[in-house]
PyMOL Python script that loads the backbone (N, CA, C, O; Angstrom):
from pymol import cmd

cmd.read_pdbstr("""\
ATOM      1  N   MET A   1     161.160 178.013 237.244  1.00  0.00           N
ATOM      2  CA  MET A   1     160.402 178.183 238.430  1.00  0.00           C
ATOM      3  C   MET A   1     159.003 178.618 238.204  1.00  0.00           C
ATOM      4  O   MET A   1     158.075 178.195 238.895  1.00  0.00           O
ATOM      5  N   MET A   2     158.846 179.516 237.174  1.00  0.00           N
ATOM      6  CA  MET A   2     157.535 179.956 236.719  1.00  0.00           C
ATOM      7  C   MET A   2     156.632 178.821 236.191  1.00  0.00           C
ATOM      8  O   MET A   2     155.432 178.745 236.455  1.00  0.00           O
ATOM      9  N   ARG A   3     157.275 177.995 235.464  1.00  0.00           N
ATOM     10  CA  ARG A   3     156.535 176.704 234.946  1.00  0.00           C
ATOM     11  C   ARG A   3     156.008 175.939 236.072  1.00  0.00           C
ATOM     12  O   ARG A   3     154.887 175.440 235.969  1.00  0.00           O
ATOM     13  N   PHE A   4     156.716 175.790 237.166  1.00  0.00           N
ATOM     14  CA  PHE A   4     156.278 174.960 238.240  1.00  0.00           C
ATOM     15  C   PHE A   4     155.074 175.681 238.894  1.00  0.00           C
ATOM     16  O   PHE A   4     154.145 174.993 239.318  1.00  0.00           O
ATOM     17  N   PHE A   5     155.042 176.942 238.991  1.00  0.00           N
ATOM     18  CA  PHE A   5     153.870 177.659 239.595  1.00  0.00           C
ATOM     19  C   PHE A   5     152.645 177.542 238.602  1.00  0.00           C
ATOM     20  O   PHE A   5     151.513 177.351 239.047  1.00  0.00           O
ATOM     21  N   LEU A   6     152.871 177.649 237.369  1.00  0.00           N
ATOM     22  CA  LEU A   6     151.673 177.437 236.448  1.00  0.00           C
ATOM     23  C   LEU A   6     151.147 176.047 236.445  1.00  0.00           C
ATOM     24  O   LEU A   6     149.942 175.829 236.323  1.00  0.00           O
ATOM     25  N   ILE A   7     152.057 175.074 236.581  1.00  0.00           N
ATOM     26  CA  ILE A   7     151.533 173.645 236.539  1.00  0.00           C
ATOM     27  C   ILE A   7     150.834 173.462 237.935  1.00  0.00           C
ATOM     28  O   ILE A   7     149.782 172.825 237.976  1.00  0.00           O
ATOM     29  N   SER A   8     151.344 173.965 239.018  1.00  0.00           N
ATOM     30  CA  SER A   8     150.727 173.777 240.341  1.00  0.00           C
ATOM     31  C   SER A   8     149.374 174.449 240.401  1.00  0.00           C
ATOM     32  O   SER A   8     148.425 173.879 240.940  1.00  0.00           O
ATOM     33  N   ALA A   9     149.260 175.705 239.833  1.00  0.00           N
ATOM     34  CA  ALA A   9     148.018 176.401 239.830  1.00  0.00           C
ATOM     35  C   ALA A   9     146.989 175.650 238.952  1.00  0.00           C
ATOM     36  O   ALA A   9     145.806 175.615 239.290  1.00  0.00           O
ATOM     37  N   GLY A  10     147.417 175.071 237.868  1.00  0.00           N
ATOM     38  CA  GLY A  10     146.458 174.323 237.019  1.00  0.00           C
ATOM     39  C   GLY A  10     145.950 173.014 237.707  1.00  0.00           C
ATOM     40  O   GLY A  10     144.786 172.622 237.620  1.00  0.00           O
ATOM     41  N   ALA A  11     146.944 172.378 238.401  1.00  0.00           N
ATOM     42  CA  ALA A  11     146.564 171.157 239.147  1.00  0.00           C
ATOM     43  C   ALA A  11     145.599 171.435 240.307  1.00  0.00           C
ATOM     44  O   ALA A  11     144.625 170.717 240.533  1.00  0.00           O
ATOM     45  N   LEU A  12     145.927 172.537 241.042  1.00  0.00           N
ATOM     46  CA  LEU A  12     145.029 173.052 242.096  1.00  0.00           C
ATOM     47  C   LEU A  12     143.626 173.299 241.622  1.00  0.00           C
ATOM     48  O   LEU A  12     142.671 172.844 242.251  1.00  0.00           O
ATOM     49  N   LEU A  13     143.474 174.025 240.504  1.00  0.00           N
ATOM     50  CA  LEU A  13     142.244 174.441 239.897  1.00  0.00           C
ATOM     51  C   LEU A  13     141.479 173.062 239.488  1.00  0.00           C
ATOM     52  O   LEU A  13     140.299 172.890 239.793  1.00  0.00           O
ATOM     53  N   LEU A  14     142.141 172.218 238.867  1.00  0.00           N
ATOM     54  CA  LEU A  14     141.541 170.970 238.464  1.00  0.00           C
ATOM     55  C   LEU A  14     140.994 170.077 239.605  1.00  0.00           C
ATOM     56  O   LEU A  14     139.917 169.484 239.544  1.00  0.00           O
ATOM     57  N   ALA A  15     141.880 170.044 240.687  1.00  0.00           N
ATOM     58  CA  ALA A  15     141.516 169.246 241.881  1.00  0.00           C
ATOM     59  C   ALA A  15     140.343 169.857 242.579  1.00  0.00           C
ATOM     60  O   ALA A  15     139.428 169.163 243.024  1.00  0.00           O
ATOM     61  N   SER A  16     140.378 171.219 242.676  1.00  0.00           N
ATOM     62  CA  SER A  16     139.271 171.953 243.437  1.00  0.00           C
ATOM     63  C   SER A  16     137.932 171.738 242.700  1.00  0.00           C
ATOM     64  O   SER A  16     136.882 171.477 243.286  1.00  0.00           O
ATOM     65  N   THR A  17     138.061 171.871 241.358  1.00  0.00           N
ATOM     66  CA  THR A  17     136.780 171.671 240.532  1.00  0.00           C
ATOM     67  C   THR A  17     136.301 170.196 240.635  1.00  0.00           C
ATOM     68  O   THR A  17     135.099 169.951 240.734  1.00  0.00           O
ATOM     69  N   GLY A  18     137.210 169.242 240.614  1.00  0.00           N
ATOM     70  CA  GLY A  18     136.719 167.924 240.818  1.00  0.00           C
ATOM     71  C   GLY A  18     136.104 167.640 242.144  1.00  0.00           C
ATOM     72  O   GLY A  18     135.090 166.953 242.271  1.00  0.00           O
ATOM     73  N   ALA A  19     136.791 168.225 243.186  1.00  0.00           N
ATOM     74  CA  ALA A  19     136.211 168.062 244.603  1.00  0.00           C
ATOM     75  C   ALA A  19     134.819 168.737 244.671  1.00  0.00           C
ATOM     76  O   ALA A  19     133.913 168.202 245.310  1.00  0.00           O
ATOM     77  N   PHE A  20     134.643 169.895 244.023  1.00  0.00           N
ATOM     78  CA  PHE A  20     133.347 170.496 244.060  1.00  0.00           C
ATOM     79  C   PHE A  20     132.229 169.630 243.404  1.00  0.00           C
ATOM     80  O   PHE A  20     131.104 169.544 243.896  1.00  0.00           O
ATOM     81  N   PHE A  21     132.593 169.027 242.319  1.00  0.00           N
ATOM     82  CA  PHE A  21     131.578 168.197 241.668  1.00  0.00           C
ATOM     83  C   PHE A  21     131.354 166.853 242.445  1.00  0.00           C
ATOM     84  O   PHE A  21     130.297 166.235 242.315  1.00  0.00           O
ATOM     85  N   LEU A  22     132.289 166.446 243.191  1.00  0.00           N
ATOM     86  CA  LEU A  22     132.114 165.248 244.030  1.00  0.00           C
ATOM     87  C   LEU A  22     131.211 165.563 245.201  1.00  0.00           C
ATOM     88  O   LEU A  22     130.364 164.742 245.551  1.00  0.00           O
ATOM     89  N   PHE A  23     131.362 166.749 245.833  1.00  0.00           N
ATOM     90  CA  PHE A  23     130.620 166.938 247.119  1.00  0.00           C
ATOM     91  C   PHE A  23     129.294 167.697 246.844  1.00  0.00           C
ATOM     92  O   PHE A  23     128.459 167.715 247.748  1.00  0.00           O
ATOM     93  N   VAL A  24     129.044 168.298 245.723  1.00  0.00           N
ATOM     94  CA  VAL A  24     127.862 169.028 245.512  1.00  0.00           C
ATOM     95  C   VAL A  24     126.945 168.250 244.452  1.00  0.00           C
ATOM     96  O   VAL A  24     127.421 167.880 243.378  1.00  0.00           O
ATOM     97  N   SER A  25     125.675 168.031 244.785  1.00  0.00           N
ATOM     98  CA  SER A  25     124.964 167.110 243.940  1.00  0.00           C
ATOM     99  C   SER A  25     124.669 167.865 242.648  1.00  0.00           C
ATOM    100  O   SER A  25     124.685 169.093 242.565  1.00  0.00           O
ATOM    101  N   LEU A  26     124.401 167.035 241.656  1.00  0.00           N
ATOM    102  CA  LEU A  26     124.221 167.595 240.301  1.00  0.00           C
ATOM    103  C   LEU A  26     122.891 168.260 240.163  1.00  0.00           C
ATOM    104  O   LEU A  26     122.733 169.119 239.296  1.00  0.00           O
ATOM    105  N   MET A  27     121.911 167.903 240.982  1.00  0.00           N
ATOM    106  CA  MET A  27     120.571 168.650 240.885  1.00  0.00           C
ATOM    107  C   MET A  27     120.706 170.100 241.349  1.00  0.00           C
ATOM    108  O   MET A  27     120.077 170.999 240.789  1.00  0.00           O
ATOM    109  N   SER A  28     121.524 170.319 242.366  1.00  0.00           N
ATOM    110  CA  SER A  28     121.604 171.707 242.840  1.00  0.00           C
ATOM    111  C   SER A  28     122.444 172.545 241.795  1.00  0.00           C
ATOM    112  O   SER A  28     122.184 173.738 241.644  1.00  0.00           O
ATOM    113  N   ILE A  29     123.398 171.962 241.111  1.00  0.00           N
ATOM    114  CA  ILE A  29     124.226 172.572 240.101  1.00  0.00           C
ATOM    115  C   ILE A  29     123.295 172.962 238.942  1.00  0.00           C
ATOM    116  O   ILE A  29     123.324 174.078 238.424  1.00  0.00           O
ATOM    117  N   ALA A  30     122.473 171.980 238.572  1.00  0.00           N
ATOM    118  CA  ALA A  30     121.571 172.150 237.486  1.00  0.00           C
ATOM    119  C   ALA A  30     120.475 173.303 237.773  1.00  0.00           C
ATOM    120  O   ALA A  30     120.158 174.147 236.935  1.00  0.00           O
ATOM    121  N   ALA A  31     120.000 173.224 238.936  1.00  0.00           N
ATOM    122  CA  ALA A  31     119.031 174.285 239.298  1.00  0.00           C
ATOM    123  C   ALA A  31     119.731 175.643 239.338  1.00  0.00           C
ATOM    124  O   ALA A  31     119.069 176.615 238.974  1.00  0.00           O
ATOM    125  N   ALA A  32     120.904 175.812 239.711  1.00  0.00           N
ATOM    126  CA  ALA A  32     121.594 177.115 239.710  1.00  0.00           C
ATOM    127  C   ALA A  32     121.860 177.571 238.290  1.00  0.00           C
ATOM    128  O   ALA A  32     121.697 178.742 237.946  1.00  0.00           O
ATOM    129  N   VAL A  33     122.280 176.597 237.462  1.00  0.00           N
ATOM    130  CA  VAL A  33     122.446 176.976 236.049  1.00  0.00           C
ATOM    131  C   VAL A  33     121.092 177.397 235.389  1.00  0.00           C
ATOM    132  O   VAL A  33     121.061 178.389 234.662  1.00  0.00           O
ATOM    133  N   LEU A  34     119.978 176.658 235.634  1.00  0.00           N
ATOM    134  CA  LEU A  34     118.726 177.075 235.107  1.00  0.00           C
ATOM    135  C   LEU A  34     118.294 178.436 235.484  1.00  0.00           C
ATOM    136  O   LEU A  34     117.767 179.183 234.659  1.00  0.00           O
ATOM    137  N   ILE A  35     118.528 178.810 236.836  1.00  0.00           N
ATOM    138  CA  ILE A  35     118.187 180.066 237.401  1.00  0.00           C
ATOM    139  C   ILE A  35     118.889 181.179 236.601  1.00  0.00           C
ATOM    140  O   ILE A  35     118.319 182.163 236.129  1.00  0.00           O
ATOM    141  N   ALA A  36     120.265 180.882 236.508  1.00  0.00           N
ATOM    142  CA  ALA A  36     121.090 181.867 235.849  1.00  0.00           C
ATOM    143  C   ALA A  36     120.692 182.102 234.396  1.00  0.00           C
ATOM    144  O   ALA A  36     120.727 183.237 233.921  1.00  0.00           O
ATOM    145  N   VAL A  37     120.317 181.044 233.691  1.00  0.00           N
ATOM    146  CA  VAL A  37     119.937 181.068 232.228  1.00  0.00           C
ATOM    147  C   VAL A  37     118.609 181.913 232.169  1.00  0.00           C
ATOM    148  O   VAL A  37     118.429 182.783 231.317  1.00  0.00           O
ATOM    149  N   GLY A  38     117.714 181.592 233.124  1.00  0.00           N
ATOM    150  CA  GLY A  38     116.392 182.379 233.096  1.00  0.00           C
ATOM    151  C   GLY A  38     116.684 183.863 233.393  1.00  0.00           C
ATOM    152  O   GLY A  38     116.092 184.723 232.740  1.00  0.00           O
ATOM    153  N   LEU A  39     117.527 184.185 234.303  1.00  0.00           N
ATOM    154  CA  LEU A  39     117.871 185.574 234.459  1.00  0.00           C
ATOM    155  C   LEU A  39     118.449 186.263 233.253  1.00  0.00           C
ATOM    156  O   LEU A  39     118.135 187.416 232.956  1.00  0.00           O
ATOM    157  N   MET A  40     119.301 185.533 232.564  1.00  0.00           N
ATOM    158  CA  MET A  40     119.911 186.152 231.419  1.00  0.00           C
ATOM    159  C   MET A  40     118.905 186.309 230.342  1.00  0.00           C
ATOM    160  O   MET A  40     118.967 187.319 229.641  1.00  0.00           O
ATOM    161  N   LEU A  41     117.922 185.362 230.120  1.00  0.00           N
ATOM    162  CA  LEU A  41     116.898 185.611 229.132  1.00  0.00           C
ATOM    163  C   LEU A  41     115.989 186.702 229.522  1.00  0.00           C
ATOM    164  O   LEU A  41     115.587 187.440 228.622  1.00  0.00           O
ATOM    165  N   MET A  42     115.607 186.910 230.738  1.00  0.00           N
ATOM    166  CA  MET A  42     114.742 187.999 231.119  1.00  0.00           C
ATOM    167  C   MET A  42     115.587 189.345 230.856  1.00  0.00           C
ATOM    168  O   MET A  42     115.064 190.324 230.323  1.00  0.00           O
ATOM    169  N   PHE A  43     116.762 189.325 231.216  1.00  0.00           N
ATOM    170  CA  PHE A  43     117.609 190.582 230.953  1.00  0.00           C
ATOM    171  C   PHE A  43     117.628 190.914 229.545  1.00  0.00           C
ATOM    172  O   PHE A  43     117.374 192.071 229.209  1.00  0.00           O
ATOM    173  N   GLY A  44     117.921 189.963 228.622  1.00  0.00           N
ATOM    174  CA  GLY A  44     117.851 190.118 227.226  1.00  0.00           C
ATOM    175  C   GLY A  44     116.482 190.679 226.707  1.00  0.00           C
ATOM    176  O   GLY A  44     116.404 191.561 225.852  1.00  0.00           O
ATOM    177  N   LEU A  45     115.428 190.084 227.304  1.00  0.00           N
ATOM    178  CA  LEU A  45     114.092 190.469 226.895  1.00  0.00           C
ATOM    179  C   LEU A  45     113.884 191.840 227.242  1.00  0.00           C
ATOM    180  O   LEU A  45     113.311 192.575 226.437  1.00  0.00           O
ATOM    181  N   GLY A  46     114.313 192.303 228.432  1.00  0.00           N
ATOM    182  CA  GLY A  46     114.182 193.705 228.758  1.00  0.00           C
ATOM    183  C   GLY A  46     114.923 194.672 227.931  1.00  0.00           C
ATOM    184  O   GLY A  46     114.459 195.801 227.770  1.00  0.00           O
ATOM    185  N   PHE A  47     116.047 194.316 227.389  1.00  0.00           N
ATOM    186  CA  PHE A  47     116.782 195.082 226.377  1.00  0.00           C
ATOM    187  C   PHE A  47     115.994 195.265 225.157  1.00  0.00           C
ATOM    188  O   PHE A  47     115.881 196.369 224.625  1.00  0.00           O
ATOM    189  N   GLN A  48     115.404 194.117 224.670  1.00  0.00           N
ATOM    190  CA  GLN A  48     114.670 194.105 223.426  1.00  0.00           C
ATOM    191  C   GLN A  48     113.380 195.067 223.540  1.00  0.00           C
ATOM    192  O   GLN A  48     113.034 195.838 222.645  1.00  0.00           O
ATOM    193  N   VAL A  49     112.741 194.913 224.734  1.00  0.00           N
ATOM    194  CA  VAL A  49     111.538 195.724 224.860  1.00  0.00           C
ATOM    195  C   VAL A  49     111.933 197.135 224.963  1.00  0.00           C
ATOM    196  O   VAL A  49     111.230 197.968 224.390  1.00  0.00           O
ATOM    197  N   ARG A  50     112.961 197.506 225.617  1.00  0.00           N
ATOM    198  CA  ARG A  50     113.486 198.870 225.825  1.00  0.00           C
ATOM    199  C   ARG A  50     113.870 199.390 224.513  1.00  0.00           C
ATOM    200  O   ARG A  50     113.736 200.595 224.303  1.00  0.00           O
ATOM    201  N   GLY A  51     114.329 198.618 223.612  1.00  0.00           N
ATOM    202  CA  GLY A  51     114.849 199.086 222.237  1.00  0.00           C
ATOM    203  C   GLY A  51     113.712 199.680 221.415  1.00  0.00           C
ATOM    204  O   GLY A  51     113.914 200.638 220.669  1.00  0.00           O
ATOM    205  N   HIS A  52     112.405 199.058 221.566  1.00  0.00           N
ATOM    206  CA  HIS A  52     111.455 199.577 220.772  1.00  0.00           C
ATOM    207  C   HIS A  52     110.895 200.919 221.266  1.00  0.00           C
ATOM    208  O   HIS A  52     110.714 201.132 222.465  1.00  0.00           O
ATOM    209  N   SER A  53     110.617 201.840 220.280  1.00  0.00           N
ATOM    210  CA  SER A  53     110.043 203.163 220.751  1.00  0.00           C
ATOM    211  C   SER A  53     108.568 203.018 221.103  1.00  0.00           C
ATOM    212  O   SER A  53     107.799 202.469 220.314  1.00  0.00           O
ATOM    213  N   VAL A  54     108.176 203.483 222.230  1.00  0.00           N
ATOM    214  CA  VAL A  54     106.864 203.423 222.750  1.00  0.00           C
ATOM    215  C   VAL A  54     106.342 204.857 222.916  1.00  0.00           C
ATOM    216  O   VAL A  54     106.905 205.675 223.644  1.00  0.00           O
ATOM    217  N   ALA A  55     105.220 205.123 222.192  1.00  0.00           N
ATOM    218  CA  ALA A  55     104.680 206.467 222.181  1.00  0.00           C
ATOM    219  C   ALA A  55     104.017 206.684 223.595  1.00  0.00           C
ATOM    220  O   ALA A  55     103.363 205.809 224.162  1.00  0.00           O
ATOM    221  N   PRO A  56     104.251 207.922 224.097  1.00  0.00           N
ATOM    222  CA  PRO A  56     103.506 208.180 225.428  1.00  0.00           C
ATOM    223  C   PRO A  56     101.962 208.224 225.202  1.00  0.00           C
ATOM    224  O   PRO A  56     101.476 208.363 224.079  1.00  0.00           O
ATOM    225  N   SER A  57     101.315 208.113 226.199  1.00  0.00           N
ATOM    226  CA  SER A  57      99.774 207.855 226.160  1.00  0.00           C
ATOM    227  C   SER A  57      99.166 209.304 225.719  1.00  0.00           C
ATOM    228  O   SER A  57      98.105 209.325 225.095  1.00  0.00           O
ATOM    229  N   GLU A  58      99.806 210.447 226.030  1.00  0.00           N
ATOM    230  CA  GLU A  58      99.312 211.742 225.651  1.00  0.00           C
ATOM    231  C   GLU A  58      99.347 211.898 224.115  1.00  0.00           C
ATOM    232  O   GLU A  58      98.457 212.482 223.497  1.00  0.00           O
ATOM    233  N   THR A  59     100.416 211.349 223.548  1.00  0.00           N
ATOM    234  CA  THR A  59     100.504 211.441 222.078  1.00  0.00           C
ATOM    235  C   THR A  59      99.370 210.663 221.425  1.00  0.00           C
ATOM    236  O   THR A  59      98.706 211.144 220.506  1.00  0.00           O
ATOM    237  N   VAL A  60      99.174 209.492 221.906  1.00  0.00           N
ATOM    238  CA  VAL A  60      98.176 208.540 221.326  1.00  0.00           C
ATOM    239  C   VAL A  60      96.689 209.248 221.517  1.00  0.00           C
ATOM    240  O   VAL A  60      95.846 209.214 220.621  1.00  0.00           O
ATOM    241  N   ALA A  61      96.501 209.812 222.632  1.00  0.00           N
ATOM    242  CA  ALA A  61      95.173 210.404 222.904  1.00  0.00           C
ATOM    243  C   ALA A  61      94.999 211.619 222.038  1.00  0.00           C
ATOM    244  O   ALA A  61      93.860 211.846 221.629  1.00  0.00           O
ATOM    245  N   ASN A  62      95.976 212.432 221.702  1.00  0.00           N
ATOM    246  CA  ASN A  62      95.840 213.635 220.826  1.00  0.00           C
ATOM    247  C   ASN A  62      95.629 213.284 219.418  1.00  0.00           C
ATOM    248  O   ASN A  62      95.008 214.052 218.682  1.00  0.00           O
ATOM    249  N   GLN A  63      96.134 212.107 218.973  1.00  0.00           N
ATOM    250  CA  GLN A  63      95.970 211.621 217.599  1.00  0.00           C
ATOM    251  C   GLN A  63      94.548 211.101 217.388  1.00  0.00           C
ATOM    252  O   GLN A  63      94.138 211.108 216.227  1.00  0.00           O
ATOM    253  N   ALA A  64      93.843 210.710 218.228  1.00  0.00           N
ATOM    254  CA  ALA A  64      92.544 210.088 218.094  1.00  0.00           C
ATOM    255  C   ALA A  64      91.456 211.112 217.813  1.00  0.00           C
ATOM    256  O   ALA A  64      90.289 210.748 217.672  1.00  0.00           O
TER     257      ALA A  64
END
""", "prot")
cmd.dss("prot")
cmd.show_as("cartoon", "prot")
cmd.util.cbc("prot")
cmd.orient("prot")
């Protein structure tokens, strides 16, 4: 009985994914993917910038 439910769930997932790609245009999917990739890249860039130690402006002014 459990095997029947697993096979049905897999078939339902495959059918709904196929229907999604039939009814939604490829350009809108590509645009959403590009936006998500851009957001991930900006998020990673923020982590890289935050990782570098930045001296406060008071410290730089006192050293001069």
